C-alpha positions as a Markdown table, in Angstrom:
| # | Residue | x | y | z |
|---|---|---|---|---|
| 1 | Unk | 18.7 | -6.7 | 2.2 |
| 2 | Unk | 15.8 | -8.6 | 0.8 |
| 3 | Unk | 14.7 | -11.3 | 3.3 |
| 4 | Unk | 11.1 | -12.2 | 2.4 |
| 5 | Unk | 10.7 | -14.7 | 5.3 |
| 6 | Unk | 7.8 | -13.8 | 7.6 |
| 7 | Unk | 7.0 | -10.6 | 5.8 |
| 8 | Unk | 3.5 | -9.7 | 4.7 |
| 9 | Unk | 1.5 | -6.5 | 3.8 |
| 10 | Unk | -1.8 | -6.2 | 5.7 |
| 11 | Unk | -4.5 | -4.0 | 4.1 |
| 12 | Unk | -8.1 | -3.3 | 4.7 |
| 13 | Unk | -8.8 | -1.0 | 1.8 |
| 14 | Unk | -11.5 | -2.9 | 0.0 |
| 15 | Unk | -11.6 | -0.6 | -3.0 |
| 16 | Unk | -8.0 | -1.6 | -4.0 |
| 17 | Unk | -7.6 | -4.1 | -6.8 |
| 18 | Unk | -4.7 | -5.7 | -4.9 |
| 19 | Unk | -6.5 | -6.3 | -1.6 |
| 20 | Unk | -7.6 | -9.8 | -0.7 |
| 21 | Unk | -10.3 | -8.3 | 1.5 |
| 22 | Unk | -11.4 | -11.6 | 3.0 |
| 23 | Unk | -8.0 | -12.0 | 4.6 |
| 24 | Unk | -7.1 | -8.2 | 4.8 |
| 25 | Unk | -4.0 | -9.0 | 2.8 |
| 26 | Unk | -2.2 | -7.1 | 0.0 |
| 27 | Unk | -1.4 | -9.4 | -2.9 |
| 28 | Unk | 1.5 | -7.3 | -4.2 |
| 29 | Unk | 5.0 | -8.4 | -3.4 |
| 30 | Unk | 6.1 | -4.8 | -3.0 |
| 31 | Unk | 4.3 | -1.5 | -2.4 |
| 32 | Unk | 5.3 | 2.1 | -3.0 |
| 33 | Unk | 4.5 | 4.7 | -0.3 |
| 34 | Unk | 4.9 | 8.4 | -1.2 |
| 35 | Unk | 4.2 | 11.9 | 0.2 |
| 36 | Unk | 0.8 | 13.4 | -0.7 |
| 37 | Unk | 2.3 | 16.8 | -1.3 |
| 38 | Unk | 5.2 | 18.2 | -3.3 |
| 39 | Unk | 7.7 | 18.3 | -0.5 |
| 40 | Unk | 8.0 | 15.4 | 2.0 |
| 41 | Unk | 9.6 | 17.8 | 4.5 |
| 42 | Unk | 6.5 | 20.0 | 4.4 |
| 43 | Unk | 4.1 | 17.2 | 5.4 |
| 44 | Unk | 6.1 | 14.3 | 6.9 |
| 45 | Unk | 2.9 | 12.7 | 8.3 |
| 46 | Unk | 1.0 | 12.8 | 5.0 |
| 47 | Unk | 1.5 | 9.6 | 3.0 |
| 48 | Unk | -0.3 | 7.6 | 0.4 |
| 49 | Unk | 0.0 | 4.2 | -1.1 |
| 50 | Unk | 1.1 | 4.9 | -4.7 |
| 51 | Unk | 0.5 | 1.2 | -5.6 |
| 52 | Unk | -3.2 | 1.6 | -5.1 |
| 53 | Unk | -5.3 | 0.6 | -8.1 |
| 54 | Unk | -9.1 | 1.0 | -7.9 |
| 55 | Unk | -11.0 | -2.3 | -8.0 |
| 56 | Unk | -13.2 | -2.6 | -11.1 |
| 57 | Unk | -16.9 | -3.0 | -10.2 |
């Protein structure tokens, strides 16, 4: 089920290397979202973008 038509990843995290901050757009074709703690059942609302890479200054 990979239909890329009309799909985009919006992002406003300016510190991320993959963020085109002028357009608030993530330049990655795919992102990974994960739990921030050991067990997803313990904190279902706590997530983080594992694809984040800090922008070099």
